[in-house]
C-alpha positions in Angstrom: 75.7 -45.7 -32.9 73.2 -44.7 -30.9 70.0 -47.0 -29.6 66.6 -45.1 -28.3 64.2 -47.0 -27.3 60.5 -46.0 -29.2 59.3 -45.4 -25.6 61.4 -42.3 -25.9 59.5 -41.4 -29.6 58.4 -38.3 -28.0 57.6 -35.1 -30.4 60.6 -33.5 -31.5 62.8 -36.1 -31.1 64.1 -37.1 -34.3 65.4 -40.5 -35.6 67.4 -42.6 -37.9 65.9 -45.7 -40.2 67.0 -47.0 -43.3 69.1 -44.5 -43.6 66.1 -42.2 -43.6 66.1 -38.6 -41.0 63.1 -38.6 -38.8 61.2 -35.9 -36.9 58.2 -36.6 -34.3 55.3 -35.0 -34.9 53.0 -36.6 -32.5 53.6 -39.7 -30.3 50.4 -42.4 -29.0 51.0 -45.0 -26.9 47.7 -48.2 -27.1 47.7 -51.0 -25.0 45.3 -53.1 -26.2 44.5 -56.0 -23.7 46.7 -58.4 -22.6 49.2 -57.8 -25.7 52.0 -56.2 -26.0 51.6 -52.2 -26.0 52.2 -50.4 -29.4 53.9 -47.0 -30.7 51.8 -45.3 -33.3 53.7 -42.0 -34.1 53.7 -39.8 -37.0 56.4 -38.8 -37.9 58.1 -36.1 -40.8 61.0 -38.0 -43.3 63.2 -34.6 -42.5 64.9 -34.6 -46.2 61.5 -35.3 -48.2 59.8 -33.6 -45.8 56.2 -36.6 -46.1 54.5 -37.2 -43.3 54.6 -41.0 -42.9 52.8 -42.7 -39.6 54.6 -46.1 -37.9 54.3 -48.6 -35.9 56.6 -50.2 -33.3 56.1 -52.7 -30.6 56.8 -51.2 -27.1 60.4 -53.1 -26.4 61.2 -51.9 -29.9 64.5 -49.5 -30.5 66.0 -46.6 -33.3 69.3 -44.8 -34.3 69.2 -41.7 -32.7 70.8 -38.7 -34.8 71.9 -35.2 -33.4 70.9 -32.4 -35.7 71.6 -28.8 -35.3 70.4 -26.0 -36.5 72.6 -23.2 -37.6 71.1 -19.9 -39.0 73.6 -18.7 -42.3 73.4 -15.8 -45.0 72.1 -16.5 -47.8 74.9 -15.5 -51.0 74.2 -15.8 -54.3 72.8 -19.5 -56.8 75.3 -21.6 -58.4 73.7 -24.2 -61.1 72.3 -26.8 -58.6 72.8 -25.5 -55.6 72.8 -22.5 -53.3 75.5 -20.5 -50.9 75.4 -19.7 -47.8 77.8 -18.0 -44.9 78.5 -18.7 -41.6 78.8 -15.1 -40.8 80.9 -16.5 -37.7 83.5 -18.4 -38.8 82.9 -16.9 -42.9 82.3 -20.6 -44.1 80.9 -21.0 -47.2 78.5 -23.8 -47.4 76.9 -25.4 -50.2 73.2 -26.4 -49.9 71.6 -28.8 -53.3 68.5 -27.0 -54.5 66.2 -30.5 -53.8 67.4 -29.3 -50.4 65.6 -26.2 -50.5 62.9 -26.8 -52.7 60.1 -24.7 -53.0 62.1 -21.7 -50.9 63.9 -20.5 -53.3 61.6 -18.0 -54.1 61.6 -16.5 -50.9 65.6 -16.1 -50.5 67.5 -12.9 -51.2 71.1 -12.1 -51.2 71.7 -11.3 -47.9 68.9 -12.5 -45.7 69.4 -15.5 -43.5 67.7 -18.3 -43.1 68.2 -21.3 -40.6 69.3 -24.2 -41.8 69.4 -28.1 -39.8 72.2 -30.3 -40.3 72.6 -33.7 -39.4 75.3 -34.4 -37.8 77.4 -37.9 -39.2 80.1 -38.2 -36.9 81.6 -41.4 -38.1 82.2 -39.5 -41.4 83.5 -36.0 -39.7 80.6 -33.8 -41.3 76.6 -32.5 -41.2 75.2 -33.2 -43.6 72.1 -30.2 -44.5 68.1 -31.5 -45.4 66.4 -28.5 -45.3 65.8 -24.4 -44.1 63.8 -22.7 -41.9 62.2 -19.6 -43.4 61.0 -16.8 -40.7 57.1 -17.4 -41.1 56.2 -14.0 -43.0 59.0 -12.1 -45.0 58.0 -8.3 -46.4 58.4 -7.6 -50.0 58.1 -4.7 -52.1 54.9 -4.2 -54.8 56.6 -3.8 -58.8 53.2 -4.6 -61.0 49.5 -4.0 -60.0 46.9 -2.2 -62.1 45.0 -0.1 -59.9 42.8 -0.2 -57.4 38.9 0.2 -58.0 36.7 2.3 -55.3 33.9 0.7 -54.4 32.0 -1.4 -53.1 34.6 -2.7 -50.4 32.3 -4.5 -48.2 33.6 -7.6 -49.8 36.7 -8.8 -49.6 37.7 -8.1 -53.9 41.6 -9.0 -54.6 43.9 -8.0 -58.0 47.1 -10.0 -58.7 50.7 -8.6 -57.9 54.2 -9.3 -58.5 56.5 -8.7 -56.3 60.5 -7.4 -56.5 61.4 -12.0 -55.7 59.4 -12.5 -59.2 56.4 -13.8 -57.2 52.6 -13.6 -58.0 50.2 -12.0 -55.1 46.8 -11.5 -54.9 46.4 -8.2 -52.2 43.2 -6.6 -51.9 42.4 -3.4 -54.1 44.3 -1.1 -52.1 47.9 -1.7 -52.3 49.5 -0.1 -54.6 52.9 -0.2 -56.9 55.9 0.6 -54.6 54.9 -0.4 -51.3 55.3 -3.2 -48.9 54.1 -6.1 -48.6 53.6 -9.1 -46.2 54.0 -13.2 -47.7 53.8 -16.3 -45.1 55.9 -18.0 -46.3 53.8 -21.4 -45.6 51.5 -20.5 -48.5 52.9 -18.2 -50.0 50.3 -16.2 -49.8 49.5 -12.2 -48.9 49.0 -11.4 -45.4 49.5 -7.7 -44.9 50.9 -4.2 -45.8 54.0 -3.8 -44.1 
């Protein structure tokens, strides 16, 4: 394995520690008096999404890993996995539902998603670590009560059921059949499409 010095753990760098893949979110170099410098990093476990603070001595090393992002088309769901296809090679990739996590509600057949893979050359394979969806996606309102005309000085919301089965709060002026944009990070209404 390729070792990298902890002083090279800049934002966006990926590395492995204790058989877990991490991505650096924030880096700081701290030098206190005559002692050794320490490197503090805020990292995200790419598999679990957990955020962790780590501290290293300035001469330490970690194992570098190679990740790649591939755009794949979502095809269908199996019992405990989701099947995606590479549109260039037509290779089908089965991704465990634990990797997809809460993003499942946003997956629609035929839509593309960016999948992050961890390359493991010694085993000649790539392990899917997670998927990134566009920050906003458009859905159709299937059910919502009619809005009430009147005081619009305050932001009033009503419940709506979308075509992906999701329930969101939308403004009173949204009607059945309209398209709305939803923030995929929070699951909240953003705007009318």
